[in-house]
N, C-alpha and C positions, 0 to 999 in steps of 0.2 A: 629300128630299136637302137637305143644308145648303147646297150650292152653288147650288141652284136656288131663285130667289126667288119667282117667280110663273109660273104656267102658265095660259094661257087656251086652251081647245080651239079650233082653227081650223075655221070652217065655210065661210068665203070670204075673198077678198082683203082685205075691209074689216076682218076680224077675224083678223089674222095671229097666229101663235103668238108670244106676247110673254113671253120669258123669257131669263134669262142662262145661257148654256151655257158652263161654265167650262173654256175651252180651256187655261188655264194650270195649273190645280191638280186637275182631276178625278181621283179615285182609284178603282180597281175595287172593286166590292162582291164578296161571295163568289159571287154568281150569275154575275158577269161574268168572274171570275178565269181560268177555263180558256181561254176564247177570248182574253182580254186577254194572257195570258202567251205564247200561240202567236204572236199578231200582234206583240207587243213584240219578239220575237227578230228579226223582219223589219225593224221600224222602227229597231232599233239599228244594223243593217247599212246602212240607207238613208242615214244620216248620212255614213258612210264612202264610199258610192257617189257622193254629191254632191261630197264633197271630191276624190275621184279624177277625177271628170268636170271639175270646175272647174280642176284642175291639168293637164288633158290638153292637151299642146302639139302632138302630131302629129309626123310625120316628113317634113314638107313639103320641107325643104331636101335631105335625103338622097334623096328620091324624085325631085326635080327634077334633081339631079346625075346620078342613074342613068339617067333618061330622055334627058338631053342627051348622055350619053356611053355609048351602048348597048354598045360594045365594051370598055369598061373594067371588067374583072372585079372589081377591088377595090371600085369604086363600087357595082356590083350587089350584092356581098356586104354592103357597109355599109348599103345601103338595106333589104335583107332583114333584117339583124340589128336594125335600128331598128324595123321594122314588126312583126315577130313578137310581141314582148312587148306592143305596143299592141293587137294583135288579141286577145291574151289578156285584156286589160282590156275590150275591146268585147264579147267573149264573156261575160265576167263580168256586165256590165251587162244583156245580153240575158237571161241566166239569172235574174238578179235580177227582171226583169219578170215571169217566170213565178211566182216566189215571191210577188211583190206581188199578182198576180191571185188566187192561192190565199188570201192573207190577206184580200183584198177579199171573197171568197166567204164566208169565216168570219164577217166582220163583217156582211155583208148578211143572212146567215142569222139572226143574233141581232137585228139592228135591224128586220127586217121580220117577225119572228115574230108570231103572233097571241096572244102571252101577255098583251098589253095591248090596250086598246080602240082606240087610234089611234096614229099615228106620233109625235105630240107626247109621249104617255106613254112610248113606247119611248125617245125621246131623253132624257126627264126621268129615267127610272129607270136608264138605262144610259149615263150621261154619259161614263164612261171609255172605253167602246167608241165612242161618238160622237166623242170627242176623237181616238181612233186613226184612225177613218175620215177625219176632217179632216186628220190628219197624212199619211195616204196621198195625199190630194188635193193637199196643199201640196207634198209631195215630187214628185208627178207633174208639176205645172206648173213647178216649179223645174227639174227635170231637163230638161224639154222646152225651157225658155227657154235653158238652157246649151247643149243640143244644137243648137238652131237657129242659135246664134251661133258655132258651131265647125265650119266646113266640112272641117276636117282629118279628122273622124271618117269621113265617107263616102269622102274621097280616099284615106285610109290603107287602108280595107277594100277599095276597088276595086283599088288597086295590089296588095294581098295576093292577091286572087283572080286577077288577070291573071298575076301572076308564078307563082303556084302552077300555073295552067293551062299556062303555057309550060314550067315545070320538068317537068311530067308528059309533055308532048309530047317533050321532049328526054331523057326518062328520067334526069333529074337527081335525086339524093336530096333529098327535101323534108322537112327537119327540122321545119319549122313546121307541117306538116300534122297532127301529133298535137294541135296546138292546136284546129284547126277542120277537120273533114272536110267533104266536098263537100255532103252533105245539110244539115248544120248551117249551113254557109256560106250556103246558099240562104235558110234561115230568118232568119239574122242580117241578111242583105242586105235582105230584105223589111222587117224591123223598122226598120232605119235609113233606108230609103227614104222612110218616112213622115215628114212634117214634125214631127209630135208623137207619137213612138212610144209613150211611156208612157201618154199620154192615150188612144191607140187601144187599148192593152192593157186599160185600165180600161173603156173604152166597150164593147169586145167582151166583156170579162169580165162586165160588168153585164147585157148582152143575153143572154149564155150562162146566167147565173144565173137570169134570168127564164124562159128556155126550158126549163131543166132542172128547175125547180120549178113544174110546171104546176098542182099542187094549191094553190099560193100565188097569190092574186089579184095581177095586175100592179100594181094600185093600192097594194098594200102597199109595193112598191119605189118607184114614182113618188111616192107621198105622203111616204115617208121622205126622198127627195131634195128635193122641193119644200119640205117643212117645214124642212129644214136650210138651204136657200137663204134662206127667209124669216127664220129665226132670225139668220143672219149679217147680213142686211140691217138688221133691227131693232136688233141690237147696235151696228152701225156708225153708224146714223143717230140713235140715242138717246143724247144726252149723258150721261144718268145711267148707262147701261150702259157706254158707251165710257170713261168716267172710271174704271171699275173695272179696266181693263187696267193691269197694272203695268209693261208694256213696250210701246213703240211698235211692236215687231216683231209683236205680237199683231194690230195693225191690218192689216198686210200679210198676215199669216196668214189672218185672217178674209176678206179680199178674195179671196185665192186659192181658199179653200175655197168661197166663194159662187159664183165663176165655175166651179170644178170640178164642183159638183153641178148647176149649170145645164146644162153640156155633157152630163153623164151623163143627166140628165132628157130632154134634147133627143134623145138617141139611143134611149132606152128607151121613152119615151111615144109612142104611135102617131101623134099629130099634133105632138109636139114642144113646146118651151118657149115658142115665139113666137105660138102660136095664141090665140084668144080664150078657149078652154076650158082653157088652161094654168093651173095653180094657182100659178105663179110670177109675181110682180109684176115683169115685165121692165123696165117704165119706171122703177120705183123702184130696181131693182138697177143699171140703167145710170146713173141719177142719182147713186147712192152712189159709183160708180166715177168719174164726172165731177167729183164734189166733192173728189177727192183731188188732190195735186200731179200735174200731167200726166205727168211723166217716170216716175212710180212705177207707173202703171197702163196704159201704152201696150201692154205685152205682154199684159195681161189683156184689154183691149179687142180686140186682134188675135186672141186666142184665141176670143172670141165671134164675131168677124167671119169667121174663116177655118176654124175647126175644128168649128163646129156643123153639124148636118145639115139643119135646117129653116129657117134664117134667110131663105133666098131663095125660100121657098115663096110662092105667090101670096096665101095666106091671112095672111101676116105683116103686121101693122099697119105702115102706112107711117111713122108717127111713130117706131116702134121702129127701123126701118131707118135713118131720118134721124138719130136720136140716136146710133146706132152709127157712122155714116159721118162725123160731124163730126170735124174734126181739131183 
């Protein structure tokens, strides 16, 4: 591959995979094209999803006025009219999470296949798919960052469900119910109840991929994730590689991807990312995060602190815990 400058097979943490994964320009080979085109359709829509979420203002004022004036029919109608289209958007985001999980399964199928000798070679030969995997992780962490800072999402949906329930009791026509029926509302409610819903979708999806592919050694998946984390870390901490990024955005992209694969690894690997047997250099990855401007990585450090599965295990190195807890 022209984009790949050097590959050293990784046998332990002292010999990390040392190569430049071209997140900016990797193009699909003929062998990658079928999966790439399928995933590309999802990623094209992902950009619009983030734009819609970023612009999501909520119906807080209309809801407050309706609650404060329960006998004012006009205000009740105004709140309902404001909430129904917003719930349509929330439904769209939830349904997109299911498409994202399907795309993840396609990519994991390709990147963990036994076509090549090891995960480093998979990433080397299938850079365009590795880039798409990275883009899914980047989208996921960005979506969850936006969701966590927007309480209107859960408030709007809660109001919708309460009002819908009251309308049914009163036998009032429920024009908005065709947007979300009761069964779907339960699933959407569970989705948004999670602090990081897209990350949970990917974590559950990766775990499901492993359980559904019992003929595939779990190491194929965990080694793919650990190799990706190591590649991101090496590219970020090596001036020669980092200088090849043509955009500063690629740095934040790399950081998000590194954190995303650590979290997935922590969910899928039996003992997680923080144990001594982990193939991820957690101290090195945290140091890379700490070396960035503080305001730019606080959300990523929080993701490691609060959305991983094994950080608080007794087996976790105290130094790693201490590095993460530092403010």
